[in-house]
C-alpha positions as CSV (number, residue, x, y, z in Angstrom):
1,M,3.0,-6.6,-51.1
2,T,4.3,-6.9,-47.2
3,A,2.3,-5.8,-44.3
4,E,4.3,-2.5,-43.6
5,E,3.1,-1.8,-47.2
6,V,-0.1,-2.4,-46.9
7,K,-0.6,-0.1,-43.8
8,A,1.3,2.4,-45.2
9,E,-0.9,2.7,-48.4
10,E,-3.9,2.7,-45.7
11,M,-2.3,5.1,-43.3
12,S,-1.9,7.3,-46.9
13,A,-5.9,6.6,-48.2
14,A,-7.0,7.9,-44.2
15,A,-4.2,10.7,-44.3
16,A,-6.2,11.6,-48.0
17,A,-9.2,11.3,-46.3
18,A,-8.5,13.2,-43.8
19,T,-7.8,16.7,-45.8
20,E,-11.2,15.7,-47.6
21,G,-12.8,16.0,-43.6
22,E,-14.2,12.1,-43.5
23,Q,-12.0,11.0,-41.2
24,G,-14.2,10.7,-38.1
25,V,-16.2,12.0,-35.7
26,D,-15.2,15.7,-33.8
27,I,-14.4,14.7,-30.0
28,T,-13.0,17.9,-28.8
29,P,-15.2,19.5,-25.6
30,K,-14.6,22.7,-27.8
31,S,-16.1,20.9,-31.4
32,D,-13.1,22.6,-32.8
33,G,-12.4,20.0,-35.2
34,G,-9.1,19.2,-33.3
35,V,-9.6,15.4,-32.6
36,L,-11.5,13.4,-35.0
37,K,-12.2,9.6,-34.0
38,I,-13.3,6.7,-35.7
39,I,-14.4,3.1,-34.0
40,K,-12.5,0.5,-36.1
41,K,-13.2,-1.9,-33.5
42,E,-16.0,-2.1,-30.5
43,G,-15.0,-2.2,-27.3
44,T,-16.6,-4.2,-24.0
45,G,-18.3,-2.7,-21.5
46,T,-20.4,0.8,-20.4
47,E,-17.1,2.7,-18.6
48,S,-14.3,4.5,-19.8
49,P,-11.1,5.9,-18.2
50,M,-11.8,8.6,-15.4
51,I,-9.1,10.9,-14.5
52,G,-6.3,9.0,-12.1
53,D,-6.8,5.6,-13.7
54,K,-4.0,3.7,-15.3
55,V,-4.9,2.8,-18.9
56,T,-2.5,0.3,-20.8
57,V,-2.9,0.3,-24.9
58,H,-0.7,-0.3,-28.0
59,Y,-0.1,2.5,-30.5
60,T,1.3,3.4,-33.9
61,G,1.7,7.1,-34.9
62,Y,2.1,8.4,-38.3
63,L,2.1,11.3,-40.1
64,L,0.0,12.8,-42.6
65,D,1.9,11.2,-45.2
66,G,2.0,7.7,-44.1
67,T,5.2,8.3,-42.4
68,K,5.1,6.2,-38.9
69,F,6.7,7.7,-36.4
70,D,6.4,5.4,-33.3
71,S,4.8,2.5,-32.5
72,S,4.2,0.3,-29.5
73,R,3.5,-2.6,-31.2
74,D,7.0,-2.9,-33.3
75,R,8.7,-2.5,-29.4
76,K,6.4,-5.5,-28.7
77,D,5.7,-3.3,-25.2
78,K,2.5,-2.1,-24.3
79,F,2.3,1.8,-22.9
80,S,0.4,2.6,-19.7
81,F,-0.3,6.2,-18.5
82,D,-2.2,8.6,-15.5
83,F,-5.2,9.0,-17.3
84,G,-6.3,13.1,-17.2
85,K,-3.0,14.0,-15.9
86,G,-1.5,15.7,-18.7
87,E,1.1,13.1,-19.1
88,V,0.6,12.6,-23.2
89,I,-0.8,14.9,-25.7
90,K,-4.1,16.3,-25.5
91,A,-5.5,14.3,-27.7
92,W,-4.6,11.3,-26.4
93,D,-6.4,12.4,-23.1
94,I,-9.3,13.8,-25.0
95,A,-9.1,10.1,-27.1
96,V,-8.9,7.8,-24.3
97,G,-11.4,9.1,-22.4
98,T,-14.3,8.1,-24.7
99,M,-12.7,4.4,-25.2
100,K,-14.0,1.0,-23.9
101,I,-12.4,-2.2,-23.2
102,G,-10.9,-3.5,-26.2
103,E,-12.2,-0.6,-28.7
104,L,-9.7,-0.1,-31.4
105,C,-10.1,3.1,-33.1
106,Q,-8.3,6.1,-35.4
107,I,-8.0,9.4,-34.3
108,T,-6.7,12.4,-36.2
109,C,-5.1,15.5,-34.2
110,K,-4.3,19.0,-35.1
111,P,-1.2,20.3,-33.9
112,E,-2.8,22.2,-31.1
113,Y,-3.8,18.9,-29.9
114,A,-0.4,17.0,-30.5
115,Y,3.2,18.9,-30.7
116,G,2.0,22.2,-31.7
117,S,4.6,25.0,-33.5
118,A,7.5,23.3,-31.7
119,G,7.0,19.8,-33.2
120,S,8.8,16.5,-31.8
121,P,11.8,16.8,-33.9
122,P,13.5,14.9,-35.2
123,K,10.9,12.9,-36.2
124,I,7.3,14.7,-35.9
125,P,7.8,18.2,-37.8
126,P,6.3,21.7,-36.0
127,N,2.5,22.2,-36.4
128,A,2.4,18.5,-37.8
129,T,-1.5,16.7,-37.7
130,L,-0.9,13.2,-36.6
131,I,-2.8,10.2,-36.7
132,F,-2.6,7.8,-33.9
133,E,-4.2,3.9,-34.1
134,I,-4.8,3.2,-30.3
135,E,-6.5,0.1,-28.8
136,L,-7.0,0.1,-25.2
137,F,-6.9,-3.0,-23.2
138,E,-7.3,-2.0,-19.3
139,F,-7.6,0.8,-17.1
140,K,-7.8,0.4,-13.2
141,G,-8.1,3.2,-10.8
142,K,-5.5,4.6,-8.3
143,D,-4.7,2.3,-5.4
144,L,-4.6,5.0,-1.9
145,T,-3.6,2.0,0.7
146,D,-0.3,2.8,2.2
147,D,0.8,-1.0,1.0
148,E,-0.6,-1.0,-2.4
149,D,-2.8,-4.5,-1.5
150,G,-6.0,-2.8,-3.3
151,G,-7.8,-2.5,-0.5
152,I,-8.7,1.3,-1.2
153,I,-9.1,2.0,-5.0
154,R,-10.3,5.8,-6.4
155,R,-11.8,6.6,-9.7
156,I,-12.3,10.4,-10.1
157,R,-15.3,11.2,-12.0
158,K,-14.8,14.9,-11.5
159,K,-11.3,16.6,-10.5
160,G,-11.9,19.1,-8.0
161,E,-10.6,22.5,-7.6
162,G,-6.6,23.5,-6.3
163,Y,-4.0,21.3,-4.6
164,S,-5.2,21.5,-1.2
165,K,-6.3,18.4,0.4
166,P,-8.4,17.5,3.6
167,N,-5.7,16.2,6.8
168,E,-6.2,14.3,9.7
169,G,-9.3,15.9,12.0
170,A,-10.1,18.6,9.2
171,L,-13.8,19.9,9.2
172,V,-15.5,18.2,5.8
173,E,-18.9,18.4,4.2
174,I,-19.6,15.7,2.0
175,E,-21.9,13.8,-0.1
176,V,-22.1,10.1,-0.1
177,E,-24.2,7.0,-1.7
178,G,-22.7,3.8,-0.4
179,R,-23.4,0.7,-2.4
180,H,-23.1,-2.9,-1.7
181,G,-24.0,-5.0,-5.1
182,D,-26.5,-2.9,-7.1
183,R,-28.4,-2.2,-4.0
184,V,-27.8,1.6,-2.8
185,F,-27.5,1.3,1.5
186,D,-26.6,4.7,2.6
187,K,-26.8,8.2,1.1
188,R,-26.4,11.3,2.9
189,T,-24.9,14.7,3.3
190,L,-22.8,15.0,6.3
191,R,-20.3,17.1,8.1
192,L,-17.8,15.5,10.1
193,E,-14.1,15.2,11.1
194,V,-11.9,13.3,8.9
195,G,-10.8,10.2,11.0
196,E,-14.1,10.7,13.0
197,G,-16.1,8.4,10.1
198,E,-16.7,5.7,12.0
199,N,-18.8,7.6,14.4
200,Y,-21.2,8.4,11.2
201,D,-21.2,4.8,10.4
202,L,-18.7,5.2,7.5
203,P,-15.9,2.9,7.1
204,P,-12.4,3.2,7.8
205,G,-11.3,3.1,4.1
206,L,-13.4,6.0,3.1
207,D,-11.5,8.5,5.8
208,K,-8.3,7.2,4.1
209,A,-9.4,8.1,0.8
210,L,-10.9,12.1,1.7
211,Q,-7.7,12.7,2.8
212,K,-6.3,12.5,-1.3
213,M,-9.5,14.2,-2.5
214,E,-9.8,18.2,-3.7
215,K,-12.5,20.3,-2.8
216,L,-15.5,20.0,-5.0
217,E,-13.9,16.7,-6.4
218,E,-16.4,13.9,-7.3
219,S,-15.0,10.2,-6.9
220,V,-15.9,6.7,-6.7
221,I,-14.3,4.6,-3.8
222,Y,-14.3,1.1,-3.9
223,L,-13.6,-1.2,-0.9
224,K,-12.2,-4.2,0.2
225,P,-13.4,-6.0,3.1
226,S,-11.2,-4.7,5.4
227,Y,-11.5,-1.2,4.8
228,G,-14.7,-1.6,4.6
229,F,-16.8,-3.5,7.6
230,G,-15.0,-6.3,7.7
231,S,-15.5,-9.7,8.9
232,A,-18.7,-8.1,11.2
233,G,-20.6,-6.3,8.4
234,K,-22.8,-3.8,9.3
235,Q,-26.3,-4.9,10.8
236,K,-27.5,-1.2,10.3
237,F,-27.1,-0.9,6.6
238,Q,-27.9,-5.0,5.8
239,I,-23.9,-5.6,4.9
240,P,-23.2,-9.4,5.1
241,P,-19.5,-10.0,6.5
242,D,-16.6,-9.4,4.2
243,A,-18.3,-7.3,2.0
244,E,-16.6,-5.4,-0.8
245,L,-18.0,-1.8,-0.9
246,Q,-18.2,1.1,-3.4
247,Y,-19.1,4.7,-2.4
248,D,-19.4,7.6,-4.4
249,V,-18.6,11.0,-3.1
250,K,-18.1,14.7,-3.5
251,L,-16.0,16.7,-1.0
252,K,-18.3,20.1,-0.6
253,S,-15.6,21.9,1.3
254,F,-13.2,21.4,4.2
255,E,-11.3,23.3,6.4
256,K,-8.1,21.8,7.5
257,A,-7.3,21.3,11.1
258,K,-4.1,23.3,12.0
259,D,-0.6,21.2,11.9
260,S,1.5,21.4,14.5
261,W,3.8,24.7,13.3
262,E,0.6,26.6,12.9
263,M,-0.2,26.4,17.1
264,N,1.4,27.6,19.8
265,T,2.4,26.0,23.1
266,E,-1.3,26.1,24.9
267,E,-3.1,25.2,21.6
268,K,-0.8,21.9,21.7
269,L,-1.8,21.3,25.0
270,E,-5.4,21.8,24.8
271,Q,-5.7,19.7,21.6
272,G,-3.4,16.8,23.3
273,S,-5.7,16.8,26.4
274,I,-8.6,16.6,23.9
275,A,-7.2,13.8,21.7
276,K,-6.2,11.6,24.5
277,E,-9.3,11.9,25.9
278,K,-11.0,11.2,22.4
279,G,-8.2,8.4,22.6
280,T,-9.4,6.8,25.7
281,Q,-13.0,6.9,24.5
282,Y,-11.9,4.6,21.6
283,F,-10.1,2.4,23.3
284,K,-12.9,1.4,25.8
285,E,-15.2,0.8,22.4
286,G,-12.5,-1.4,21.1
287,K,-11.3,0.8,18.5
288,Y,-7.7,0.8,18.9
289,K,-6.6,1.6,15.3
290,R,-8.6,5.1,15.8
291,A,-7.2,5.7,19.3
292,T,-3.8,5.0,17.9
293,L,-4.4,8.3,15.5
294,Q,-5.3,10.1,18.4
295,Y,-2.5,9.2,20.7
296,K,0.5,9.9,17.8
297,K,-1.0,13.2,17.6
298,I,0.0,14.0,20.8
299,V,3.1,12.4,20.1
300,S,3.6,14.8,16.9
301,W,2.8,17.9,18.5
302,L,4.6,17.7,21.7
303,E,7.6,15.7,21.3
304,H,9.9,18.1,19.7
305,E,8.4,21.1,21.9
306,S,11.0,23.5,23.3
307,G,10.9,26.4,25.7
308,L,8.4,25.7,27.9
309,S,7.7,26.9,31.2
310,D,7.9,24.3,34.2
311,A,4.3,24.2,34.2
312,E,3.9,23.9,30.8
313,D,7.0,21.1,30.0
314,T,5.4,19.0,33.3
315,K,1.8,18.5,31.7
316,A,3.3,18.2,28.1
317,K,5.8,15.1,29.5
318,S,2.3,14.0,31.4
319,L,1.0,14.0,27.8
320,R,3.3,12.1,25.8
321,L,4.0,9.5,28.5
322,A,0.3,8.6,28.8
323,A,0.6,8.8,25.1
324,H,3.0,6.4,24.7
325,L,1.5,4.3,27.2
326,N,-1.4,4.2,25.7
327,L,-0.2,3.8,22.3
328,A,2.0,0.6,23.4
329,M,-1.5,-0.9,24.8
330,C,-3.3,-0.4,21.6
331,H,-0.6,-2.1,19.8
332,L,-0.3,-5.0,21.7
333,K,-4.5,-5.6,21.4
334,L,-3.4,-5.5,17.4
335,K,-0.8,-7.6,18.3
336,E,2.0,-4.9,16.9
337,Y,4.7,-5.8,19.3
338,S,7.8,-4.0,17.1
339,Q,5.5,-1.0,17.7
340,A,4.7,-1.6,21.3
341,L,7.8,-2.3,22.2
342,E,9.1,1.2,20.5
343,N,6.8,3.6,22.6
344,C,7.4,1.4,25.7
345,N,11.2,2.1,25.4
346,K,9.8,6.0,24.6
347,A,7.7,6.2,27.7
348,L,10.9,4.9,29.2
349,E,12.8,7.5,28.7
350,L,10.6,9.8,29.9
351,D,10.0,7.6,33.4
352,S,12.4,5.0,33.6
353,S,10.8,2.9,36.7
354,N,6.9,3.4,35.1
355,E,5.1,0.2,36.4
356,K,2.7,0.5,33.2
357,G,6.2,0.8,30.6
358,L,8.4,-1.5,32.6
359,F,4.5,-4.3,32.3
360,R,3.7,-3.5,28.8
361,R,7.2,-4.0,27.6
362,G,7.6,-7.3,29.5
363,E,4.5,-8.0,27.8
364,A,5.7,-7.7,23.7
365,R,8.7,-9.6,24.8
366,L,7.2,-12.2,26.0
367,A,4.7,-12.0,22.9
368,V,7.7,-12.8,20.4
369,N,9.3,-14.8,23.0
370,D,12.0,-13.2,24.4
371,F,11.7,-14.7,27.4
372,E,14.7,-13.8,29.0
373,L,14.1,-9.9,28.4
374,A,10.6,-10.3,29.7
375,R,11.5,-12.0,32.7
376,S,13.9,-9.0,33.5
377,D,10.9,-6.2,32.9
378,F,8.5,-8.0,35.5
379,Q,11.3,-8.6,38.0
380,K,11.9,-4.9,38.0
381,V,7.8,-4.6,38.3
382,L,8.6,-6.5,41.3
383,Q,11.3,-5.2,42.7
384,L,10.2,-1.4,42.6
385,Y,6.0,-2.8,42.9
386,P,5.7,-5.7,45.0
387,S,1.9,-5.9,45.0
388,N,1.8,-6.0,41.5
389,K,-0.3,-9.7,41.1
390,A,-0.1,-9.2,37.2
391,A,3.3,-8.8,37.2
392,K,3.8,-12.5,39.4
393,A,1.4,-14.3,37.3
394,Q,3.9,-13.1,33.9
395,L,7.0,-13.9,35.5
396,A,6.1,-17.2,36.1
397,I,5.1,-17.9,32.7
398,C,8.1,-16.5,31.5
399,Q,10.2,-18.9,34.0
400,Q,8.1,-22.2,33.0
401,R,8.9,-20.8,28.9
402,I,12.2,-20.7,29.7
403,R,12.4,-24.5,31.3
404,E,10.6,-25.3,28.3
405,Q,13.3,-24.1,26.0
406,H,16.2,-25.3,27.9
407,E,14.3,-28.7,27.6
408,R,13.9,-28.5,23.8
409,E,17.3,-27.3,23.1
410,K,18.9,-30.4,25.6
411,K,16.5,-32.4,23.1
412,M,17.8,-30.8,20.1
413,Y,21.4,-31.0,21.0
414,A,21.5,-34.3,22.0
415,N,19.7,-35.4,18.9
416,M,22.0,-33.1,17.2
417,F,25.3,-35.1,19.1
418,Q,23.8,-38.3,18.2
419,R,23.2,-37.6,14.8
420,L,27.0,-36.7,14.6
421,A,28.1,-40.1,16.3
422,D,26.0,-42.0,13.9
423,K,28.0,-39.7,11.3
424,E,31.1,-40.6,12.5
425,A,30.2,-44.2,12.9
426,K,29.0,-44.8,9.6
427,V,32.0,-43.2,8.4
428,E,34.2,-45.2,10.5
429,T,32.8,-48.3,8.9
430,D,32.6,-47.5,5.4
431,T,36.4,-46.6,5.8
432,V,37.3,-50.1,7.2
433,R,34.9,-51.8,4.8
434,K,37.3,-49.6,2.0
435,D,40.5,-50.4,3.9
436,D,39.3,-54.2,3.9
437,T,38.5,-53.9,-0.2
438,E,41.9,-52.3,-0.8
439,M,44.1,-54.8,0.9
440,K,41.9,-57.8,-1.0
441,D,42.6,-56.3,-4.1
442,D,46.6,-55.9,-2.8
443,K,47.1,-59.2,-2.0
444,Q,45.5,-60.5,-5.3
445,N,47.9,-57.9,-7.1
446,G,50.7,-59.0,-5.1
447,V,50.6,-63.0,-5.9
448,E,50.3,-62.2,-9.4
449,E,53.6,-59.9,-9.7
450,K,55.5,-62.2,-7.3
451,T,54.4,-65.8,-10.0
452,E,55.9,-62.9,-12.8
453,V,59.5,-62.0,-11.1
454,D,59.8,-65.8,-10.5
455,V,59.4,-66.3,-13.8
456,E,62.1,-63.9,-14.8
457,A,64.2,-64.9,-12.3
């Protein structure tokens, strides 16, 4: 008997057992017998998939008569889906949520937990009870980072309500429990603005995660060091440098911050001034990324504002100019030179002779070794503001770097020309040697030919 025939016979027996009500444990939330499960091989560990986890399985599906209608094993291609998101039939979301890594189980699912009265033509008829064999290989939480570098992983223990989520600046009430290894180091209920977490001794990754949560959601957040307390650690909580952290978070409630379109001009100007003050405070504390978030708010609120009075226009331009100049400074501190350059250019569009805009653009260009353009910026600063000592010092550095660059280029070209000359000389020598060899061969051949001619004569 072939392996396929053995499997078909096993499934026929399983189907017969299913009709006798001996097919396994009822795992449906309603205990209505809609999904029955038998564990064929125990898994390992204590955790099962949570809502939103990416799970990877192998499966084979059968009708009650033992007919196989689908198999990832036959395709030799594991199947992945987001658990608890309705991407698969109800029976799967119920069953996989009870499994452990490495577990192999068999489930029998009634039509209302499978494809219902419609079936899935042509292989699955209407009102079909199905049997699946499922093996769970892995599951992992959702990566919330922009770069998908695995720095912030979320796993949802309890799904929230609705679809709305907190935005930057939203007022939230949360319950948090922070863990390092097996130790709980922080357990509090807090009210704060999203984006202000560091003021409450929360790591930056948690601020990011809050913006992905729904009301009453309960999640586990895993943070790599760069999204936690970094290389400095956190002495207050006895967290060592480069520590990985885990936070259990419940979002109890939130009130979204107004979006730009929800504010009138007066509100935007008022909030812009507040954001500027917050950004400046963050900058003084060395929290440059936090500062950039505040300055970016000003730009987003006021960059495309129209229909302003003269007084409003003056104030709006002043705030935008300060925001771009300060963003440039933050990006310089963070060594993000292309962003610094971009913001300097934006500032100079508003004020073409702005001292700080020209100077900081020069610094950004100098940092990326664009010495000629950097020199041009520092020269312009000195033309407009002759007493700027910092610009004089930077100009001197530019001049020195340009001289050094010219010296390197001279040496490089000299070496290059020497290599070319050496190569040409070698080619000429090889050609001469080849010609000499050919002449010797011709001479020898010529003697032989002459001898033959003399004989014939």
